[in-house]
C-alpha positions in Angstrom: 103.7 146.7 76.1 101.8 144.0 78.0 103.6 142.4 80.9 103.2 138.6 80.5 103.3 136.6 83.7 103.4 133.0 82.4 104.0 131.0 79.3 102.2 127.7 78.6 103.3 125.3 75.9 102.1 122.1 74.3 104.9 119.4 73.7 104.5 117.5 70.4 104.6 119.7 67.4 105.2 122.7 69.5 108.0 122.5 72.1 109.6 119.5 70.3 110.7 119.7 66.7 110.2 116.9 64.2 113.2 115.0 65.7 111.5 115.1 69.1 114.0 117.6 70.5 113.9 121.1 71.9 115.9 123.3 69.5 118.8 125.3 70.9 117.2 128.7 70.5 113.9 127.5 72.0 115.8 126.1 75.0 117.7 129.4 75.4 114.4 131.3 75.2 112.9 129.2 78.0 115.9 129.8 80.1 115.6 133.5 79.5 112.0 133.3 80.8 113.3 131.8 84.0 115.9 134.6 84.4 113.0 137.1 84.1 110.9 135.2 86.7 108.3 134.2 84.1 107.0 130.6 84.8 107.1 128.2 81.9 104.4 125.5 82.0 104.1 122.4 80.0 100.6 121.5 78.9 100.3 118.2 77.2 98.0 115.2 76.4 100.9 113.0 77.5 101.1 111.1 80.7 103.5 112.3 83.4 105.8 109.4 82.7 106.1 110.6 79.1 106.8 114.2 80.2 109.6 113.6 82.8 112.3 112.6 80.3 111.8 115.9 78.5 112.2 117.9 81.7 115.3 115.8 82.7 117.0 116.0 79.3 116.6 119.8 79.2 117.0 120.8 82.8 113.5 122.1 83.2 111.9 122.7 86.6 108.3 123.7 85.9 104.7 122.9 86.6 103.2 120.2 84.4 99.7 119.8 83.0 99.3 116.2 81.9 96.4 114.4 80.2 95.3 117.8 78.6 94.3 119.0 82.1 93.2 115.8 83.8 96.3 116.1 86.1 98.2 119.2 87.2 101.5 118.9 89.1 103.8 121.5 90.6 107.5 121.9 90.1 108.1 119.2 92.8 105.7 116.7 91.1 103.1 117.2 93.8 99.4 116.9 92.6 97.6 120.2 92.5 94.5 119.1 90.7 93.1 115.9 89.2 89.9 115.0 87.3 89.1 111.7 85.5 86.5 109.0 84.7 85.5 106.2 86.9 85.8 102.5 85.8 82.2 102.3 84.8 82.4 105.1 82.3 85.8 104.0 81.0 84.4 100.5 80.6 81.5 101.7 78.5 83.9 103.5 76.2 86.1 100.5 75.8 83.2 98.2 75.1 81.9 100.6 72.4 85.3 100.8 70.7 85.6 97.0 70.5 81.9 96.5 69.5 82.4 98.9 66.6 85.5 97.1 65.5 87.2 100.4 64.8 90.7 100.1 63.3 92.5 101.4 66.4 94.5 100.4 69.4 93.1 101.6 72.7 95.1 102.8 75.7 94.1 103.4 79.3 95.9 106.0 81.5 95.8 106.6 85.2 98.1 108.9 87.1 100.8 106.3 87.0 99.6 103.5 84.7 99.5 103.0 80.9 97.5 99.9 80.1 97.0 98.5 76.6 95.3 95.4 75.2 98.2 94.3 73.0 101.7 95.5 73.8 103.0 93.9 70.6 100.7 96.1 68.4 103.1 98.1 66.2 101.1 101.3 66.9 101.8 100.8 70.7 105.5 100.1 70.1 105.8 103.3 68.0 104.1 105.3 70.7 106.3 103.9 73.4 109.4 104.9 71.3 108.0 108.4 70.7 107.2 109.2 74.3 110.0 107.3 75.9 107.7 105.4 78.3 106.5 101.8 78.6 103.0 100.5 78.4 101.7 97.4 80.4 99.5 94.8 78.7 96.3 94.3 80.7 92.7 95.3 81.0 90.5 97.7 82.9 89.8 94.9 85.4 93.4 95.1 86.6 92.7 98.5 88.2 91.2 98.9 91.7 87.4 99.7 91.8 88.1 103.3 92.9 90.6 104.0 90.1 90.5 107.3 88.3 91.0 106.9 84.6 92.5 110.2 83.2 92.3 109.3 79.6 91.3 106.7 77.0 93.6 107.2 74.0 92.8 105.8 70.6 95.7 105.3 68.2 93.8 105.2 64.9 94.7 103.8 61.5 95.8 106.5 59.0 92.8 108.3 57.5 90.2 106.8 60.0 90.3 109.4 62.8 87.6 111.7 61.6 85.1 108.9 61.2 86.0 107.5 64.6 85.9 110.9 66.3 82.4 111.7 64.9 81.0 108.4 66.1 82.6 108.6 69.6 81.3 112.2 70.0 77.8 111.1 69.1 77.9 108.1 71.4 79.5 109.9 74.4 78.3 113.5 74.4 79.3 113.8 78.0 83.0 113.3 77.3 85.7 115.6 76.1 86.9 114.3 72.7 89.8 115.8 70.9 92.4 115.1 68.2 96.0 115.5 69.3 97.5 114.4 66.0 96.3 112.9 62.7 96.1 109.5 64.4 95.6 110.2 68.1 92.1 110.7 69.6 91.9 111.6 73.2 88.7 110.7 75.3 88.5 112.3 78.7 86.0 113.4 81.4 83.9 116.3 80.2 85.4 119.0 82.3 88.9 118.3 81.1 90.6 120.5 78.5 93.7 122.6 78.3 91.9 125.9 78.7 90.4 124.7 82.0 93.8 123.7 83.1 95.2 127.1 82.5 92.3 128.7 84.4 92.9 126.3 87.3 96.7 126.8 87.6 96.4 130.6 87.1 93.9 130.7 89.9 96.2 128.8 92.2 99.1 131.1 91.3 97.1 134.3 91.3 97.9 135.1 87.6 95.4 136.9 85.4 94.8 134.7 82.3 95.0 137.9 80.2 98.7 138.0 81.0 99.6 134.6 79.8 100.8 133.2 76.5 99.9 129.8 75.2 101.6 127.9 72.3 100.0 124.9 70.5 99.6 123.2 67.1 96.7 120.8 67.3 92.9 120.7 67.7 93.2 119.8 71.4 95.1 123.0 71.8 92.5 125.3 70.3 90.5 126.0 73.5 93.7 126.9 75.2 94.9 129.2 72.4 91.5 131.0 72.4 91.4 131.3 76.2 94.8 132.6 76.9 95.5 136.3 76.8 97.8 135.6 73.8 97.3 132.3 71.9 100.0 131.5 69.4 99.6 128.8 66.8 102.7 127.1 65.5 103.5 127.5 61.8 103.1 123.7 61.4 99.5 123.8 62.8 96.6 122.9 60.6 95.2 125.9 58.6 92.1 126.1 60.8 94.1 126.3 64.0 96.3 129.1 62.6 93.2 131.0 61.4 91.5 130.8 64.8 94.5 131.7 67.0 95.3 135.3 67.8 98.8 135.0 66.4 100.9 132.6 64.3 104.6 132.0 64.7 107.2 129.9 62.8 107.0 126.2 62.8 108.5 123.8 65.4 111.6 123.2 63.3 112.4 126.9 63.1 112.3 128.0 66.7 108.6 129.1 66.7 108.4 129.6 70.4 111.6 131.7 70.6 110.5 133.8 67.6 107.2 134.7 69.1 108.6 135.5 72.5 111.1 137.9 70.8 108.3 139.5 68.7 106.2 140.0 71.8 109.1 141.5 73.7 108.9 138.9 76.5 112.6 138.2 76.2 115.6 139.8 74.6 117.9 138.4 71.9 119.1 134.8 72.5 
């Protein structure tokens, strides 16, 4: 049986259930990994500020990949790697989004800032509640000239994301563009994706990527699922993601991570 050396997991729709909580059995499975000396790594499109509450509420001490790979932090929240856009590139994206009058609310993220045009937009307020972090109303001009923008996030109107994604990809072929939910579109520097993040962290920790497991449920997880030695799609993932992943497990409301780790023999009964 293969000896797995690390487990990487997306947050929303994967680690968290539909109530935005880690199920008891999934939490026990992650603790079992720790007892076996197998690192558990969070890999998310979220900002660090939206990840820390999850770690604190569940007693996790682990490396964190934020912004889908734009920022990698170690267990002590020290930066291991970062990659983002400059203000000029981010400005071009924002101007295009506004010129096209897309039905969306844009968000700018740096390593420690979340800037939005209208903090009262219901879409922003819902996102703040979901991720337990606070945005700041402002503009790109508020940031210093040498600022690194890790992500432009578009919170799109229901049913509009595919049209917006197609046009953004066409206009900015040099960017990494991915859906992280039916309404969230992530726009990042071209080298940024979750697979590259796994490769970078495994290189730093001297881990063979063939010996890692990755869990995910969305389109922005697909590269990671196909790159890892064992990519596991959650049962709640779209059909295409489940079809393209090496394995499928139960959904996020039924302990999918725990179920797969048991099936693979990585942990014993919990």
